[in-house]
PLY file of the C-alpha trace (Angstrom):
ply
format ascii 1.0
element vertex 409
property float x
property float y
property float z
element edge 408
property int vertex1
property int vertex2
end_header
-129.39 -77.09 92.12
-130.09 -79.47 89.21
-128.47 -82.82 90.69
-128.13 -85.83 88.25
-125.28 -88.68 88.70
-122.50 -87.10 86.72
-124.54 -83.53 86.12
-124.52 -81.20 88.85
-125.95 -77.46 88.84
-125.55 -74.95 91.79
-126.78 -71.47 91.73
-125.10 -69.27 94.29
-126.80 -65.75 93.44
-129.00 -64.72 95.68
-132.96 -64.52 94.58
-132.97 -61.31 92.32
-129.09 -60.54 91.75
-129.72 -59.92 88.24
-132.11 -57.58 88.99
-130.81 -55.57 91.33
-127.06 -55.75 89.77
-128.43 -54.49 86.42
-130.61 -51.68 88.29
-127.48 -50.62 90.22
-125.15 -50.69 87.05
-127.18 -48.52 84.83
-127.78 -46.33 88.05
-124.08 -46.31 88.84
-122.83 -46.12 84.47
-125.34 -43.40 83.22
-125.28 -41.22 85.88
-121.17 -41.12 85.83
-118.89 -39.33 83.28
-118.21 -40.49 80.91
-121.35 -42.65 80.77
-120.66 -46.25 80.91
-122.37 -49.78 81.07
-120.81 -53.07 81.83
-120.19 -55.50 78.85
-121.78 -58.63 80.79
-125.30 -56.92 80.07
-124.79 -57.09 76.39
-125.58 -61.07 76.77
-128.65 -61.87 76.77
-129.78 -64.75 74.42
-129.66 -62.51 71.55
-126.51 -61.02 72.66
-125.21 -64.52 73.25
-126.11 -65.26 69.83
-124.92 -62.26 68.48
-121.24 -62.69 69.84
-121.35 -66.56 68.58
-121.38 -64.70 64.96
-118.81 -62.21 65.71
-116.43 -65.17 66.65
-117.06 -66.70 63.14
-116.11 -63.21 61.10
-113.45 -62.83 59.00
-112.27 -59.62 60.83
-112.70 -61.39 64.41
-109.19 -63.26 64.70
-109.29 -63.32 68.28
-111.68 -66.83 68.46
-109.36 -68.46 65.65
-106.09 -67.46 67.06
-106.97 -68.57 70.24
-108.19 -71.82 69.46
-105.11 -72.47 67.25
-102.62 -72.21 70.08
-104.94 -74.40 71.83
-104.92 -77.25 69.10
-101.29 -77.23 69.29
-100.63 -77.11 72.98
-103.62 -78.71 74.47
-101.66 -82.16 75.11
-98.72 -80.30 76.24
-100.57 -78.51 78.79
-102.31 -81.45 80.16
-99.06 -83.13 80.72
-97.90 -79.80 82.29
-100.60 -79.61 84.93
-102.04 -82.92 85.36
-105.13 -81.53 86.15
-108.10 -83.49 87.86
-110.46 -80.92 87.45
-110.56 -78.55 84.86
-112.37 -74.91 85.80
-113.65 -72.40 83.79
-114.28 -68.65 84.05
-117.21 -66.81 82.44
-117.68 -70.49 80.14
-120.23 -69.48 77.97
-120.63 -72.64 75.53
-118.07 -74.00 77.06
-117.30 -75.00 72.66
-113.30 -74.10 72.84
-112.57 -76.15 76.10
-113.53 -79.22 74.48
-109.67 -79.42 73.16
-108.52 -79.22 76.91
-111.10 -81.97 77.78
-109.77 -84.77 75.14
-106.06 -83.48 76.20
-106.89 -83.83 79.98
-108.50 -87.18 79.38
-106.67 -88.76 76.99
-108.69 -88.67 73.59
-106.74 -86.35 72.08
-103.19 -88.61 72.83
-104.18 -91.93 74.10
-107.51 -92.95 72.63
-110.71 -93.19 73.69
-110.01 -94.51 76.75
-109.27 -92.63 79.98
-108.26 -92.94 83.52
-111.67 -94.17 85.77
-112.79 -91.56 88.06
-111.39 -91.39 91.64
-113.67 -91.84 94.59
-112.51 -89.01 96.40
-114.07 -86.62 93.52
-117.30 -88.80 93.83
-116.81 -87.97 97.77
-116.27 -84.55 97.25
-119.63 -84.17 94.85
-121.73 -86.25 97.17
-122.87 -88.24 93.63
-122.60 -92.13 93.29
-119.75 -93.81 91.93
-119.93 -93.53 87.71
-120.14 -97.21 85.96
-117.97 -98.43 83.41
-114.19 -99.06 82.95
-112.55 -95.84 81.02
-113.96 -92.57 79.31
-115.17 -92.39 76.12
-116.43 -90.22 73.90
-120.10 -90.69 72.19
-119.43 -88.87 69.36
-116.77 -86.06 68.34
-118.37 -82.36 68.38
-119.52 -80.54 65.85
-116.55 -79.14 63.40
-115.92 -75.80 63.49
-115.97 -73.93 60.56
-112.50 -73.10 58.44
-110.78 -70.05 59.28
-111.30 -67.94 56.51
-108.01 -66.06 57.22
-105.27 -66.85 54.46
-102.78 -67.23 57.10
-104.66 -69.01 59.79
-102.82 -71.99 59.34
-102.10 -75.61 61.15
-99.93 -74.27 64.03
-97.07 -76.29 64.90
-94.67 -76.32 67.62
-92.51 -74.04 66.34
-94.38 -71.38 67.31
-93.59 -71.68 71.44
-91.34 -68.96 73.07
-89.98 -72.13 74.63
-85.87 -71.88 75.21
-83.90 -74.59 73.64
-83.45 -77.55 75.34
-86.67 -77.44 77.50
-88.01 -81.26 77.40
-91.65 -80.38 77.90
-91.73 -78.18 74.02
-90.00 -81.39 71.96
-92.09 -84.06 73.63
-95.10 -83.11 75.37
-93.80 -84.70 78.51
-94.03 -82.93 81.72
-91.13 -81.13 83.25
-90.12 -82.95 86.79
-92.02 -86.22 86.01
-95.60 -84.19 86.70
-98.73 -86.59 85.62
-99.43 -87.29 82.02
-102.75 -86.74 80.46
-105.16 -88.70 80.83
-106.10 -87.29 84.71
-109.36 -85.44 84.32
-111.91 -86.63 86.29
-114.24 -83.32 86.58
-115.21 -79.98 84.29
-116.22 -77.14 86.72
-117.80 -74.14 84.51
-118.50 -71.07 85.77
-120.86 -68.44 84.15
-123.46 -65.91 85.52
-126.06 -67.55 82.79
-127.52 -70.83 84.52
-129.30 -71.66 81.13
-126.29 -71.16 79.16
-124.26 -73.56 81.85
-127.00 -76.13 81.96
-127.27 -76.40 77.63
-122.88 -76.94 77.80
-123.34 -79.29 80.95
-125.57 -81.65 78.85
-123.30 -81.49 75.89
-120.68 -82.89 77.38
-121.97 -85.17 79.12
-123.55 -86.74 76.26
-120.32 -86.72 74.57
-118.30 -87.77 76.93
-120.13 -90.23 79.02
-117.72 -90.65 81.72
-116.86 -87.54 82.52
-118.47 -85.61 85.60
-119.63 -81.69 85.35
-120.12 -79.22 88.31
-121.31 -76.34 87.04
-121.89 -73.04 89.20
-124.09 -69.85 88.97
-121.82 -67.05 90.13
-120.57 -63.50 89.04
-117.20 -62.40 89.84
-118.62 -58.96 90.16
-119.54 -60.07 93.71
-116.50 -62.24 94.32
-114.41 -65.20 92.77
-115.61 -68.65 93.81
-113.60 -71.85 92.87
-114.61 -74.97 93.63
-113.33 -76.78 96.69
-112.50 -80.16 95.22
-109.20 -82.46 94.93
-106.76 -81.15 92.91
-104.88 -80.67 90.99
-106.79 -77.86 89.29
-106.31 -75.77 85.89
-108.30 -72.83 86.21
-109.30 -71.70 83.02
-109.97 -67.89 81.94
-109.70 -67.54 77.79
-111.38 -65.60 75.66
-109.11 -62.55 76.41
-112.00 -61.75 78.82
-109.16 -60.16 81.22
-108.80 -57.26 78.45
-112.65 -56.33 79.83
-111.09 -55.23 83.10
-109.80 -52.01 84.05
-106.10 -51.86 85.69
-107.87 -51.78 89.20
-110.34 -54.16 88.07
-107.05 -56.62 87.42
-105.39 -56.07 90.69
-108.19 -57.32 92.20
-108.63 -60.74 90.08
-105.16 -61.01 90.57
-105.41 -60.85 94.08
-108.53 -63.06 94.87
-107.18 -65.53 92.32
-103.86 -65.98 94.32
-105.42 -66.49 97.30
-107.41 -69.22 95.92
-105.11 -71.17 94.34
-102.63 -74.24 95.85
-99.79 -74.64 94.89
-100.35 -77.47 92.76
-102.79 -75.59 90.97
-102.12 -73.13 87.43
-104.13 -70.52 85.61
-104.50 -71.30 81.78
-105.15 -67.51 80.68
-105.97 -66.16 76.98
-105.42 -62.27 76.23
-104.78 -60.64 72.95
-101.98 -58.84 72.02
-100.84 -55.28 70.93
-100.31 -55.44 67.30
-101.66 -52.80 64.09
-104.44 -50.68 65.29
-105.54 -51.00 61.60
-106.57 -54.79 62.30
-107.76 -54.20 66.20
-110.16 -51.96 64.80
-111.67 -53.97 61.91
-112.33 -56.45 64.38
-114.70 -54.71 66.03
-115.87 -53.10 63.07
-116.83 -56.06 60.68
-118.31 -55.06 57.49
-121.66 -57.04 58.09
-122.60 -54.79 60.74
-122.79 -57.75 63.46
-120.96 -56.13 65.93
-123.16 -53.00 65.96
-125.93 -55.05 66.32
-123.87 -56.83 69.29
-123.13 -52.98 70.77
-126.65 -51.96 70.73
-128.12 -55.03 72.20
-127.71 -53.86 75.61
-130.15 -51.34 75.14
-132.29 -53.57 74.30
-131.88 -55.06 77.34
-132.59 -52.15 79.38
-136.09 -51.12 77.18
-137.41 -54.95 77.90
-135.76 -55.15 82.22
-136.02 -51.28 82.69
-138.96 -50.22 80.75
-136.57 -47.93 79.40
-137.69 -46.10 75.92
-134.04 -46.20 74.22
-134.51 -45.73 70.53
-131.70 -47.90 68.64
-131.60 -45.78 65.43
-130.85 -42.57 67.73
-127.32 -44.32 68.37
-124.41 -44.87 66.60
-121.27 -47.69 66.99
-118.48 -46.56 67.89
-115.08 -48.39 68.13
-111.92 -47.08 69.07
-108.35 -47.59 69.50
-107.38 -45.83 72.76
-103.70 -45.82 72.41
-102.38 -44.38 75.78
-104.76 -46.85 77.38
-103.51 -49.58 74.99
-107.03 -51.03 74.17
-110.09 -50.99 71.96
-113.59 -48.96 73.24
-116.56 -49.77 72.37
-118.94 -47.08 72.32
-122.45 -45.66 71.70
-122.69 -42.23 70.29
-125.45 -40.10 70.88
-126.54 -38.60 67.27
-128.64 -35.92 69.47
-129.56 -34.39 72.19
-132.39 -36.54 73.82
-133.71 -37.59 76.97
-134.09 -41.26 77.38
-136.57 -42.64 80.39
-135.95 -45.43 82.57
-139.27 -46.23 84.31
-137.85 -49.10 86.60
-135.31 -46.65 88.14
-137.07 -43.57 88.65
-134.56 -41.77 86.18
-134.45 -39.63 83.22
-130.73 -39.63 81.52
-129.59 -36.71 79.01
-127.35 -37.12 76.00
-125.75 -34.64 74.59
-125.22 -34.43 70.75
-122.12 -36.52 69.96
-121.72 -38.02 73.42
-120.39 -41.31 74.10
-121.48 -44.23 76.41
-118.35 -46.55 76.30
-120.03 -50.43 77.08
-116.50 -52.16 76.74
-113.03 -52.10 76.92
-110.34 -54.36 75.92
-107.16 -54.31 76.61
-104.22 -55.71 74.45
-101.69 -56.43 76.38
-97.72 -56.65 75.66
-95.31 -59.31 77.42
-93.47 -57.91 79.63
-96.33 -55.55 81.22
-98.61 -58.24 81.40
-95.59 -60.30 83.68
-95.16 -58.11 85.75
-98.66 -56.89 86.23
-98.88 -61.23 87.68
-96.01 -61.19 89.25
-96.75 -58.29 91.74
-99.61 -60.10 92.54
-97.30 -63.10 93.28
-98.04 -65.10 90.38
-95.61 -66.35 87.72
-95.86 -66.70 84.15
-94.09 -70.25 83.57
-95.30 -70.74 79.98
-96.16 -68.13 77.31
-97.60 -69.58 73.59
-98.84 -67.50 70.86
-100.11 -68.27 67.71
-97.43 -68.28 64.66
-98.55 -64.29 63.71
-98.16 -63.34 67.17
-101.70 -61.88 67.44
-102.67 -63.97 70.45
-101.23 -65.39 73.74
-101.93 -68.35 76.43
-100.18 -68.32 79.42
-99.72 -71.03 81.87
-99.59 -69.01 85.37
-98.88 -70.33 88.92
-97.98 -69.49 92.17
-94.54 -69.41 93.22
-93.95 -73.26 94.10
-95.85 -74.54 91.97
-95.63 -78.35 90.60
-95.55 -76.74 87.09
-92.80 -74.05 87.36
-90.49 -74.19 84.52
-87.55 -71.58 83.17
-88.55 -70.92 80.09
-89.66 -67.36 80.98
0 1
1 2
2 3
3 4
4 5
5 6
6 7
7 8
8 9
9 10
10 11
11 12
12 13
13 14
14 15
15 16
16 17
17 18
18 19
19 20
20 21
21 22
22 23
23 24
24 25
25 26
26 27
27 28
28 29
29 30
30 31
31 32
32 33
33 34
34 35
35 36
36 37
37 38
38 39
39 40
40 41
41 42
42 43
43 44
44 45
45 46
46 47
47 48
48 49
49 50
50 51
51 52
52 53
53 54
54 55
55 56
56 57
57 58
58 59
59 60
60 61
61 62
62 63
63 64
64 65
65 66
66 67
67 68
68 69
69 70
70 71
71 72
72 73
73 74
74 75
75 76
76 77
77 78
78 79
79 80
80 81
81 82
82 83
83 84
84 85
85 86
86 87
87 88
88 89
89 90
90 91
91 92
92 93
93 94
94 95
95 96
96 97
97 98
98 99
99 100
100 101
101 102
102 103
103 104
104 105
105 106
106 107
107 108
108 109
109 110
110 111
111 112
112 113
113 114
114 115
115 116
116 117
117 118
118 119
119 120
120 121
121 122
122 123
123 124
124 125
125 126
126 127
127 128
128 129
129 130
130 131
131 132
132 133
133 134
134 135
135 136
136 137
137 138
138 139
139 140
140 141
141 142
142 143
143 144
144 145
145 146
146 147
147 148
148 149
149 150
150 151
151 152
152 153
153 154
154 155
155 156
156 157
157 158
158 159
159 160
160 161
161 162
162 163
163 164
164 165
165 166
166 167
167 168
168 169
169 170
170 171
171 172
172 173
173 174
174 175
175 176
176 177
177 178
178 179
179 180
180 181
181 182
182 183
183 184
184 185
185 186
186 187
187 188
188 189
189 190
190 191
191 192
192 193
193 194
194 195
195 196
196 197
197 198
198 199
199 200
200 201
201 202
202 203
203 204
204 205
205 206
206 207
207 208
208 209
209 210
210 211
211 212
212 213
213 214
214 215
215 216
216 217
217 218
218 219
219 220
220 221
221 222
222 223
223 224
224 225
225 226
226 227
227 228
228 229
229 230
230 231
231 232
232 233
233 234
234 235
235 236
236 237
237 238
238 239
239 240
240 241
241 242
242 243
243 244
244 245
245 246
246 247
247 248
248 249
249 250
250 251
251 252
252 253
253 254
254 255
255 256
256 257
257 258
258 259
259 260
260 261
261 262
262 263
263 264
264 265
265 266
266 267
267 268
268 269
269 270
270 271
271 272
272 273
273 274
274 275
275 276
276 277
277 278
278 279
279 280
280 281
281 282
282 283
283 284
284 285
285 286
286 287
287 288
288 289
289 290
290 291
291 292
292 293
293 294
294 295
295 296
296 297
297 298
298 299
299 300
300 301
301 302
302 303
303 304
304 305
305 306
306 307
307 308
308 309
309 310
310 311
311 312
312 313
313 314
314 315
315 316
316 317
317 318
318 319
319 320
320 321
321 322
322 323
323 324
324 325
325 326
326 327
327 328
328 329
329 330
330 331
331 332
332 333
333 334
334 335
335 336
336 337
337 338
338 339
339 340
340 341
341 342
342 343
343 344
344 345
345 346
346 347
347 348
348 349
349 350
350 351
351 352
352 353
353 354
354 355
355 356
356 357
357 358
358 359
359 360
360 361
361 362
362 363
363 364
364 365
365 366
366 367
367 368
368 369
369 370
370 371
371 372
372 373
373 374
374 375
375 376
376 377
377 378
378 379
379 380
380 381
381 382
382 383
383 384
384 385
385 386
386 387
387 388
388 389
389 390
390 391
391 392
392 393
393 394
394 395
395 396
396 397
397 398
398 399
399 400
400 401
401 402
402 403
403 404
404 405
405 406
406 407
407 408
């Protein structure tokens, strides 16, 4: 565990977890029909940098649309939840999360001074109490590049799906007298990459001198873990990562989450919506060719980690809209019949000409269907916000009886 007065990093993965998990995924995926490889193996250092480039491409609307909603709604989310702890699942670089950190710590609405950290949180973390009288930003984070899309305009309150008369929609005040912004004491990112957590945690501690960061290295495939810390907790699951799960995996995720949520907690869920298929296809088939590089990076990982002899030039990138399942699928298409050796697993894999290996699914959602999925797991959609073009949605989800319940859905 990395342990400093304001930053702890705990690794919950057993020794050898990465190697064991990779071997199991490859053996199961490449012997199945159809062949598959989980998308988490895109993300070595090179893959993470490629994906960061993808999020800045003009065709890839998802990140910009989600950021628009966060920019417009973060103060309202802070007021509705009054969260003392912000947990982020699959946090990565934590870049988008800064809008939530600002709003929850009072930076966005009340200037640089925020609340003092509570002693209960210090005791829970086993850390010395911080000195100082308020939360101040050391320096603002780097500005995001401008949105190249002509329709990416500043979002206003008119985009929300709130009904007329909702007091929270007009003022940002929490219905029922919930705690105002300026409540945040701890940011708790969870990710499978220890290096990403270390880098993001160091940056946040540098830029927010009074914020505590408690990072956890964990793998969702082995079970969901939430820090057992004083609440309310806001659990952020952004970037439409939920769309990478098939229906059975989503149901299992909801059930796990429902069992871990307390009445005062809330889930902030980011999802991509069903829209014109041509728009979605372009998002996964960029003109600069970054997405094909990203897709093929999984083969680089297998070559490096398992001694496989994939020739990346022998596979082509495919991005297909599966209308029946309402999801985009990334696939690797074998250009001819070939056999690939994977020495570390003692196996060979035959690929037929034109055979496809699915490397990612990205489900696109409809409001009614997703609301029903969550309700079946005992979770309620309290708020549903979209960007002006209805491309992407942020949901505030609670267990029945949560303090943030409202009647706007």
